[in-house]
N, C-alpha and C positions, 0 to 999 in steps of 0.2 A: 618275306622269308629271308631275303638277303640281309636285311637289317637285323633280323632276329639271329641269324647265323653269326654275324660279327659280334653281337652283344653276348650271346650264350656261349659260343665256342671259343672266340678269341679273347674276350674279357677285357677288363680295365687295363689301361696302359698300351693297348693296341691303337695304332694309327686309325683314325676315323671312328673310334669307339663312341665318343661323345656324340658325334654327328649321327651315327647309326642309331644310338639309343633314342635320340630326339626324334629322328625321322620315323622310326618304328612306331612310336606312340602317336605322332601326328597322323600317320597313315591309318592307324587303328581308329583314331577319332574320326577321321574323314569317312571311313567305311561305316562306322556306327551311326553317324549323323546323316548318312544318306537316307535313312529311315526318317520320315517327317515327324514321327513320334517314337523315338527309340525307347526300349524298355528301361525303366528307371534304375533297376538293379544293375544292369549292364553299364549304364552311364556312371553310376557311383563306383562300380568296381574299376572302371577305367580311370576315373578321377583319382582314386587311391593309388593307382600305378603311376600317375603323374607325380603325386606327392613323393613317392619313394624315389623315383628317378631324379627329381629336383634335389632331394636330400643327398643322393649319391654323387651327383655332379658337382654340387657346391655352387657358389656364386660364379656365374660365367654367362657369356652371350647365349650359349645353348640352353642353360637353365632358364634364362630370361624368356626365351621363346616358348619353353614349356609352361612357364608361369602364365603367359598370355593365352595359350591354348587351354590350360586348366581353368583360367578365369572364364572363358567362354562357356565351358561346360557348366560351371557354377551359375553363371548369370542367366543362361537361356534354357538349360535342360534340368538342372537341379533347383533352380530359382532361389539361389542363395546369393543375392546381390552384394550383401555386405562382405562376404568372404571373397567374392570376385574383386571388389574394390581393394582389399588388402593385398591380394595376389598381384594385381596390376601395379600397385604402388611399389611392391617389391621388384617387379620387372623393371620399372623406371629407374630404380636405384642400383640395378645390377651393373657390375663393372664391365667395361669394354663394349657396350652396345652402341650402335650407330645412332646418329641424330635422326635418321629416317625411322629407325625402329622406335625410338622414343616418341616421335611424332605420331606414328601409327598407334602406339600404345595409349597415348593421350586421347586420341579419337575413340579408341575402344573404352577407355576409362570414362570419357564423357558420356558415351551411350549407356554404360552401366549406371552411372550416377543418375541419368535420366530415368531409368527404370525404377530407381529408388526414390524418385521425387525431388532430387536435388537439381532442379532445372537450370538454375543460374550458375551453379558450380560446373555443370556440364558445359554451359556456354563459355565459361572462362577457359576451360581446356581447349575447346574448339578455337577460340580467339587466339590463343597462344600459337597453335599450329598454323592458323591462317596468316598470322603475322610473320612467322619464321619461314614459311614456304609459299610466299606470294605467287611465285611463278612456277609452281609445281602442282602436280595432280593432288598431292596431299593438301595443299592450300585450298584447292577448289573443293575437295571433299569436305574440308573443315567449314568453308563458306556455306555449302549446302546444309550441313548439320546446324549451323547457326540460324540459317533461314528456317529450318524446321522448328527450332526452338521458338522463334518469333511466331510461327504459325500456331504452335501449341499454345502459346501465350495469348493468342487472339490478335496479334499485330500483323494482319494479313497484308497490308500495304507495304510494310518494311520487308516482310518475307518475300513478296513478289519482286520488290526492287532488287534484293540480293540475288534472286534467281534470274532476273533479267541480266544482271551483270555476268553471271555464269554463262548464259546463253549467248551473250554478245562476244564472249572471248573465243576467238577462232583457234587459239593455241591449246584449248582444253576441251576434251570430250565431256559433255554434260552426262551425268549418270542417268539411268532409267528412273531411279527414285526421284531425282531432282526434276526431271521433265514431268513425271507424273504429278508431283506436288505443284509445279507451275500450272499445269493444265487444270488441276483441281481448283486452284484459286481463281484462275481466269474464267473458268466455266461456271463457277457457282458464287463467287463473291463480287467480282467486278460488275456483274449484271444485276445485282440484287441490292436494294437500298436498305434492307434489313440485315443486320449483322448476326443476330442471335442464331439462325440456323447453322451458319458456318462455325460459330463459337461452340455450339453443342457438338457438331461433328468433330471438330478439332479436339475437343475434350474426350470424346469417345475414342478417337484415334490414339491419343496419348495413353488412355487407360488400357487400351488393347496392347500397346507397346510395353506397358508396365505389367502386363499379365493380370490385371484387375478386371477379369472378364465379365463377371456378373454386373459390376458397376458400368462397364462399357455398354452392355446390352440394355441396361436401364436407361442410359442417356440416349441411345439410339431409339428406344421405344418412345421416349419423351419427344424426340425430334419428329418421329412419324406421326404422333398424336397431335402435336402443336402445328405442324406444317405438312399436312397431307399433300401428295402430288407435287412435291417440291423438286427442283432440278437436281437435288442431291439424292434422289431416290435410288439411282443405280449405284452411287457411292455407298449408300447405306447397306444395300444388299451385299455389295462386295466386302464391306467391313464385317458384316455378319458371317460371310463365308470365311474370312480370315480368323474370326473368333472360333468358328466351328472346327477349323483345322487345328488351332491351338488346343482345343478340347479333345481332339482325336475323333471327332464326329465327321468322318470323311464323306459319308453318304449325304449328310446335310450340306456340307460344303459343295459337293458335286451338284446337288440340286439347285442351290443358290447361284452358283456360277453359270449353270445351264440357263437359268432364268434370265441372266444378264445377256447371254448370247442370243437368246430368242426374242426378248422384249426390247433390248437396248442395243441392237446390233449396229446402229449408226451412231452410238455415243462413244465417249472417249475411253471407256473401260472395256469395250467389247474385245479388243485384242488381248488385254490383260487377262480377262476371264477365259478366253480360249487357251492361252498359254498355261494358265493354272489348271484348267481341266485336263489338258494334255499331260501335264506333270503328274497330276493325281492318277491318271490312267496308267502312266508308265511306272511310277514309283510306288504307288499304294495298291492299286487294283491289279497290277501286273497284266494289264490289257494292252499289249503292244499294238494290236490292230487298231483299236480306237485311238490310241495315242498318236499313231502315224496319221490317221485321218484328220485329227484335230490340228496337229502341227502343220499339215499340208494346207488345210483350210485357212490357217492363220497367215502363212506367207503368200498364199494366192489371193485371198480376199483383202488382206491388209498389208500390201507390199511395203508401205512406208512406216510400218510399225517398228518401234524400237526392239521388239521381240522377234521380228521377222528372220533376222540372220540366225539367231540361236534356234528358232523353230526349224529352219531349213537344215541346220546342222544335226539336230536331234532326229529329224525325219530320215536323213540319209544314214545316220548311224544305225537306227532301228531297222532300216531296210537292208543293212549289210553292205553298204557302199564302201569303197575305198575312199576315205576322206581326203587322201592326198591327190586323188585323181581330179581332173577338171570336172566342173559341174555341168549337168545337162538341164535345160529348161524343164522344170518339174511339171508344168501344165501340159507337156507333150508326152509324158510317160506315165505308165500305170503305177499305182501304189506298190504293187508287188511285182517283182520281175517275172516275166513269162505270162502275165495276165493282162489282157487288153482292157482298156476302159470301156 
């Protein structure tokens, strides 16, 4: 509302006008995309507001930021990757933007190129950022993305080598995605003399990322038929859940994730599945009681999970805790205040 007041009441020429106009749209986008599958007409209406604002602002760092945000809407919600590429190219050429912004935009552009099938063009952008920001989190992020390209291409040994470099760097925090990919390769490729199962799974993973969902399901079906009872079975179920979420079939996603927590509770994706179940309960089904129970189970049963800290934070938020206050050991207190275990 504050941003809207500056934009509507104060108007152009006012100090902070451009910043307020930008932040108001970014806030609107953040609110809309809290929905795991926001209404398409609302996304398109917001995307049009971005176009108008960018035109009004003219070439500037603020309009470059809006181009980046608009590109994300096009790439992942409207599924117009080619337009997203054009928008990001414009953001890169905007005057006055920082080198860090350009690097982050190149990573974003690489991801969009990947969705469109330009896998090696994506790798080129990642490599540029990795070279320019070797000692920075941006460089580590770029290295992970290049490792992911190698994984998609079936070069699992090289992908693992790059991920090992990331894990060995004490100056950088490895992302959850990077750790998950490393565990996937270690758990299913290094112990198997046959490469085809992993090649099929990586292909399905890429197709899912590209939103080619029917093709991804076909590849997963082929994998199940050719290699029943494989160590990848829990990963296949998890991938099917990801596809179900992309399709808006949240009941199916919930069922598949529950299957992982019940049948594969001691495998590497159990904590991921618990977190995703809790997120579905909180954000889609609006079941805060179940969400709290799932978050609590995650950080108590899997205390070393990469998702444990965030699960604890979400649990405390839903319970109504003052997040600035010191934490209490959660296994010694009830889920709801005033109710004993």
